[in-house]
C-alpha positions in Angstrom: 9.7 -118.0 -75.4 7.6 -120.4 -73.3 8.5 -120.9 -69.7 7.2 -122.1 -66.3 7.1 -119.9 -63.2 8.1 -121.8 -60.0 8.6 -121.2 -56.4 8.1 -122.6 -52.9 7.4 -121.1 -49.5 6.2 -122.0 -46.1 2.9 -121.1 -44.4 4.8 -118.9 -41.9 5.4 -116.0 -42.2 2.1 -115.1 -43.7 3.7 -112.8 -46.3 5.0 -115.9 -48.1 1.6 -117.3 -48.5 0.1 -114.0 -49.6 2.9 -113.4 -52.2 2.6 -116.9 -53.6 -1.2 -116.5 -53.9 -0.7 -113.1 -55.7 1.8 -114.6 -58.1 -0.6 -117.6 -58.7 -3.4 -115.2 -59.6 -1.2 -113.3 -62.0 -0.2 -116.5 -63.7 -3.8 -117.7 -64.0 -4.9 -114.3 -65.4 -2.3 -114.5 -68.2 -2.3 -118.3 -68.7 1.3 -118.6 -67.6 2.3 -122.1 -66.7 3.3 -122.3 -63.0 4.1 -124.5 -60.1 4.0 -122.7 -56.7 4.4 -125.0 -53.7 3.2 -123.9 -50.3 5.1 -126.1 -47.8 3.9 -127.0 -44.3 6.2 -125.2 -41.8 6.6 -128.4 -39.8 8.9 -129.8 -42.5 11.5 -127.1 -41.6 10.7 -126.4 -38.0 13.8 -128.0 -36.5 16.3 -126.7 -39.1 14.9 -123.3 -39.6 15.6 -120.7 -42.3 18.9 -122.1 -43.6 17.6 -125.5 -44.6 14.7 -123.8 -46.5 16.9 -121.5 -48.6 19.5 -124.2 -49.2 16.8 -126.4 -50.8 16.4 -123.8 -53.6 18.8 -125.3 -56.2 17.5 -128.8 -55.7 13.9 -127.6 -56.3 14.9 -125.6 -59.4 16.8 -128.6 -60.8 13.8 -130.9 -60.3 11.5 -128.3 -61.9 13.9 -128.0 -64.9 14.0 -131.8 -65.4 10.3 -132.2 -64.9 9.0 -129.5 -67.2 11.9 -129.4 -69.7 11.1 -125.7 -70.4 12.9 -122.6 -69.2 12.2 -122.2 -65.5 11.5 -118.8 -64.0 12.3 -118.8 -60.2 10.6 -116.1 -58.0 11.2 -115.9 -54.3 8.2 -116.2 -52.0 8.9 -112.7 -50.7 8.4 -111.3 -54.2 5.4 -110.9 -56.4 4.8 -111.3 -60.2 2.7 -108.3 -61.2 2.2 -108.7 -64.9 3.0 -110.9 -67.9 6.4 -110.5 -69.5 8.5 -111.8 -72.4 12.0 -113.3 -72.3 14.5 -112.6 -75.0 15.5 -115.2 -77.5 19.1 -115.8 -78.3 22.1 -117.9 -77.1 22.1 -117.7 -73.3 21.8 -120.1 -70.4 20.5 -118.2 -67.3 18.9 -114.9 -66.9 19.7 -112.7 -63.9 19.0 -109.2 -62.6 21.8 -106.9 -61.5 21.8 -106.4 -57.7 22.6 -102.7 -57.8 19.0 -101.7 -58.9 17.6 -102.0 -55.4 19.6 -99.4 -53.5 22.1 -96.7 -54.3 25.1 -98.6 -52.9 27.7 -101.0 -54.1 26.6 -104.5 -53.3 28.8 -107.4 -52.4 27.0 -109.7 -54.9 26.5 -108.7 -58.5 23.3 -110.6 -59.2 20.0 -111.1 -57.4 18.9 -114.6 -56.5 15.2 -113.6 -55.9 14.2 -113.8 -59.6 16.2 -116.0 -62.0 15.6 -117.8 -65.3 17.2 -121.2 -66.1 17.1 -122.6 -69.6 17.5 -126.4 -70.0 21.1 -126.3 -71.4 24.1 -128.4 -70.4 25.8 -125.4 -68.9 22.8 -124.6 -66.8 22.7 -128.1 -65.5 26.4 -127.9 -64.5 25.7 -124.7 -62.6 22.7 -126.2 -60.8 24.7 -129.4 -59.9 27.5 -127.4 -58.4 25.2 -124.9 -56.6 23.3 -127.9 -55.1 26.6 -129.4 -53.9 27.6 -126.2 -52.2 24.3 -126.1 -50.5 24.7 -129.5 -49.0 27.1 -128.3 -46.4 24.9 -127.3 -43.4 27.8 -126.5 -41.1 28.2 -123.1 -42.8 25.9 -120.2 -42.2 26.0 -118.8 -45.7 22.7 -118.7 -47.5 21.8 -119.8 -51.0 22.7 -116.4 -52.5 26.4 -116.5 -51.5 26.7 -120.1 -52.6 25.2 -119.2 -56.0 27.8 -116.6 -56.5 30.6 -119.1 -55.7 29.0 -121.6 -58.2 28.8 -118.8 -60.8 32.5 -118.1 -60.3 33.4 -121.7 -61.1 31.6 -121.8 -64.5 31.0 -118.3 -65.7 34.2 -117.7 -67.6 33.8 -118.8 -71.2 31.2 -121.5 -70.3 28.0 -120.1 -68.9 26.2 -117.4 -70.8 24.3 -114.9 -68.5 21.5 -112.7 -69.9 20.6 -109.5 -68.1 16.8 -109.7 -67.9 16.1 -106.5 -66.1 15.0 -104.6 -69.3 12.2 -107.2 -69.8 10.9 -107.0 -66.2 10.5 -103.4 -65.3 7.1 -102.9 -63.8 6.4 -106.6 -64.0 7.9 -107.9 -60.7 7.9 -106.6 -57.1 11.3 -107.7 -55.7 10.8 -106.5 -52.1 13.6 -104.0 -51.8 13.2 -103.8 -48.0 14.4 -107.3 -47.6 18.1 -106.8 -47.0 20.1 -109.8 -48.3 23.8 -109.3 -48.1 27.0 -111.3 -48.2 30.4 -110.6 -46.8 32.1 -111.7 -50.0 32.8 -109.9 -53.3 32.3 -111.5 -56.6 35.9 -112.4 -56.9 36.5 -113.7 -53.4 35.6 -117.2 -52.4 36.5 -119.0 -49.2 40.1 -120.3 -49.4 39.0 -123.7 -48.3 36.4 -124.0 -51.2 38.5 -126.4 -53.3 38.8 -128.7 -50.3 35.2 -128.2 -49.4 34.0 -129.9 -52.6 37.1 -131.1 -54.4 35.0 -132.7 -57.2 34.1 -129.1 -58.4 37.8 -128.5 -59.2 38.1 -131.9 -60.9 35.0 -131.6 -63.0 35.2 -128.0 -64.1 39.0 -127.6 -64.3 38.9 -124.6 -61.9 41.8 -123.6 -59.7 
C-alpha cells in the first residue's frame, strides 16, 4: 500500500526539530513520500502548546485532501526508524493500542502519536468531527482526548479501525517517556458534549 508520511513541529523544543530531521532522513533513505513541516515558533508563541496540538486534525485533513493517498501521521516527538508495510483490506484508520507503552491500564485505548488515515468517507467524517471538537479553545483538553470523543461518535458499525502494531514493531520510536494521559475512559464523554457541538448529534445520529 502506498502512503505519505506527514507531521509538523516547532523549532522549539529542539527535540522536535531533531526528530523530524531523523524521520525525514529515514523517508529519503527508503524513498517514502513525506511532508514534514517545521513551523516557526512565533506562530504559536501567544497561544502555546494547546493551539499547536489542536491544529493536528486540520493538518491531517488537508494532507489527506492534498495527496489523496493514505496518510501516516507521526508526532514530532517520535521517530520513524525503518521502512514498513501497511495491511491491505477493508479498514479506514490504523491505530496502535495505548497499553504497549507501560504496564498499566490507560484511560485512552489508542495512541494518537502514530496513526494512519485512508481516504474513505468514514475517515473524512471522523476528521471533520475531530476538527470541530478541537475548535473549542476554552477547554484544556488536548487533541488526544478529543480524538477519543470523536471515535466514540462514529466507531460503532461505521468506522473500521485496524490495529497496526504488528506492522510497526522495531520500525517506530514512540517516546514512551512522554506521559500523555486523559481523565476520561473510552466510554465516558463530557455530559455537555451534545450541547458543545450539537451538529455532531444531528449529522451522526448519536445520542
